[in-house]
N, C-alpha and C positions, 0 to 999 in steps of 0.2 A: 597721585601715584603712590603706591605702597612699597616700602622697602622690606628687605628680609628681616630687619630688626623689628619693624612694626608687626609683621606676621608672627615673629617669635613671641613678642609681648602679648599678642592676642591669644596665641596658643597657650602661653604660660598661665593665663587666667583659668584654664580648666584644671590645673593641678594645685595642690596645696603648697604652702610656703616650704621651701627646701626640696621641692620635687620639680622635675622637668618633664616635658612630653617625650615620649618614646617615638623616634622617627619610624614611619611606616605603619603606625597603629592608628585606627580610627579614633577620633575624639570621643572621650567618655566611655570607651570600651574597656574591658578587663585588661589590666596591665598596660594601660596607655600612658601611665606616668611612672617615673622611677626617681630614686634619690639623686640629687645633684651630684655629679662626679662618678656615679656608679655606671659601669659599662658591662656588657655581656662578657662572660668569661671567655678568654681565648683558650685554644687547646693547650698552650703551655701553662696556663694558670689553673688547670683542672685540679680537683682535689687529689690528694696523694693516694686515696683508696680507689680512685677511678683508673681504669686501664684503657689505653687507646684501642685495645682489641675488643673491649666491651664498653662502649661509651655510656657513661652514667651508671655503670654497674661495678661491682667489686672486682678486683683482680682475680684471676683464676690461678691459684697456687699450683695446681697440678698441670696447668697449661693444656687442659682438655679443650680442644676445639680452638685453641689460640692460633690465629692465622699467621702470626709473625714468629718464626722460630727464634729470632734474636731479640725478643721482647725483654728488655732489661727490667721493666717494672714487674712482670710476672716472675722473672728469675729472682729478683730481690724479695718479693713476697714469699715465694716458695722456700727460699733459704731461711728467711726469718721464722716461718712457721716450723720448719724442721728443727731449727736451733731451739725454739721454745719447747718443742716436744722432747728433744734430747735432754734439755735441762730438767724438765719435769720428771723424766724417767730415770735420771741419774741419782736421785736421793733415795738410795736403798734403805737408809736408816729410818726413813719415814714410812716405808712400805712393808708389807708382810714379808717380802723376800729378805729383808735385812734384820728381821726380828727373830729371836729364838722362841720356839713355842713354849719353852719352860721358863721363860723370863729373861729380860734384858735383850741386848743386841748380839747377833752372831758376828763372826769375823767380817763377813761382807758388809754388814751394817756399820761396824766400827771403822772400817777402811773408808766407807762412803762418807761418814761424818767427818773424819779427819781431812778428807779431800775438800769438803765444803767449808771447813773451819780450820784454816791453817794455824798451826801452833798448838792445836789440841793433841792430846796423847791419851786416847782411851785405852784402858787395859781390860782384860777379861776379868770376870768376877772371881772373887776368892771363894771357891767351892769345896776344896778339900780340907783335910785336917791341917791345922796350923799350930806353930809353936806359940804358947802363951807369951804375950809381951813382944812378939816378933813384929816385923814390918807388915806382914800380911794380916796378922790379927788386929793391928791398929787400923789398917785400911778397912777391914770388915766392920769393926766397931764404929768407925766414922761414918761409913755408908749406912749402916743400920740406924744410927742415931738420926741422920739426915732424912732418910727415906721413911722411917716410922713416923716422923713428925709431920709428914705431908698430909694434907687433908684429902679426903676422898674415901670412897667405899672400898672394901676388900673383895666384895662380890658384886657382879653385875645383876640386874633384875632377873635374868634367867637362871641365876645360881652359879654361873661360871666365875672363876676368880678373875679379878682385874689384872692389868699389867703390873700394877703396884704390888699386889699380893704375890704374883708370880716371881717378881724380882726379889722380894723379901725372902721368899722361900728358897730361891736359887742361892742367895747369899748366906742362907742358914741363919736368919735373924730371929 
């Protein structure tokens, strides 16, 4: 008379060391063995990017076709995506809208930079006539010395001036 342990030992012979037979699968068929201790995922153990509304698929951030209006996972995904988009759109100093077409940053760009870098205090460029030896003249001289020493071309391949050339011209260097 055979016992359950004898059957288990006989069935275990069909799998490699460290693997066990999967109940309900035919011997020697595909996926008939699994690692010892591994079980099928339960619904609560699903990946974070899976949604109960769309099993095995990504969450739907817009909740289009989501059957559950109280789906927390879709709500969290949607808010995370919206927050990332908001952060990406907030850096005006890195976009065209925050840059002055004649060189440097405009007021919107300076405010945006100060928001993202607390403690910074960007000032507008010194563009007008200044008193020799005055504070503004020293600031201009310092900027011109630093910016002129930067490597890089003054013109783009298409002949337009680079941002470096525009800022040096704006500061009257």
